C-alpha positions in Angstrom: 0.0 0.0 0.0 1.4 3.4 -0.9 2.2 6.1 1.6 -0.6 8.4 0.4 -3.2 5.7 0.8 -2.0 4.9 4.3 -2.1 8.7 5.2 -5.7 8.9 3.8 -6.8 5.9 5.8 -5.2 7.3 9.0 -6.8 10.6 8.4 -10.3 9.0 8.0 -9.7 6.8 11.1 -8.8 9.9 13.1 -11.9 11.8 11.9 -14.2 8.8 12.7 -12.5 8.4 16.1 -13.0 12.1 16.9 -16.6 11.9 15.9 -17.2 8.8 17.9 -15.6 10.4 21.0 -17.9 13.4 20.7 -20.9 11.1 20.2 -20.0 9.1 23.3 -19.6 12.2 25.4 -23.0 13.5 24.3 -24.5 10.1 25.1 -23.2 10.2 28.7 -24.0 13.9 29.2 -27.6 13.1 28.3 -27.9 11.4 31.7 -28.3 14.9 33.2 -31.9 14.9 32.1 -32.4 11.5 33.9 -30.8 12.9 37.0 -33.2 15.8 36.9 -36.1 13.4 36.5 -34.9 11.5 39.5 -34.7 14.6 41.7 -38.1 15.7 40.4 -39.7 12.6 41.8 -39.9 10.7 38.5 -37.2 8.1 38.9 -35.8 6.3 35.9 -34.9 2.6 35.8 -31.5 2.1 37.5 -30.5 -0.9 35.3 -29.4 1.1 32.2 -27.2 3.7 34.0 -25.4 1.1 36.1 -24.8 -1.1 33.1 -23.5 2.0 31.2 -21.2 2.8 34.2 -19.8 -0.7 34.2 -19.3 -0.6 30.5 -17.5 2.8 30.8 -15.3 1.4 33.6 -14.2 -1.5 31.4 -13.5 0.8 28.4 -11.5 3.2 30.5 -9.5 0.4 32.0 -8.9 -1.0 28.5 -7.7 2.4 27.3 -5.5 2.9 30.4 -3.7 -0.5 30.4 -2.7 -0.5 26.7 1.0 -0.1 26.3 0.3 3.3 24.6 -2.7 4.8 26.4 -5.8 5.1 24.2 -6.8 8.7 25.2 -9.8 9.0 22.9 -11.3 5.8 24.5 -10.5 7.0 28.0 -11.8 10.6 27.5 -15.0 9.4 25.7 -15.9 6.9 28.5 -14.8 8.6 31.7 -17.9 10.7 31.9 -19.9 7.5 31.6 -18.5 6.4 34.9 -19.5 9.6 36.6 -22.9 10.1 35.0 -23.9 6.4 35.1 -23.1 6.1 38.8 -24.6 9.5 39.7 -27.8 8.6 37.8 -28.0 5.2 39.5 -27.6 6.8 42.9 -30.1 9.5 42.4 -32.8 6.9 41.5 -32.8 6.0 45.2 -32.4 9.4 46.8 -35.1 11.4 45.1 
């Protein structure tokens, strides 16, 4: 494969990775609405946010333990730990 083709593929992969990172961040920030619902007396199901938090913990651990840290994976999933756990907790303290 020639060098130009490799560079094009790397550029595309970086663009898709950046877009996926932003999409993942938006997904986790969307838990804010569920937290507000919990505090408003309309609790959401706790299953989905705790599963999301566990998933995010696993992805952050994966990104962290790689020989070369995978910062997009870590950055994209770290908010999932915070918002997933926070949403889970607020289901029970509304």
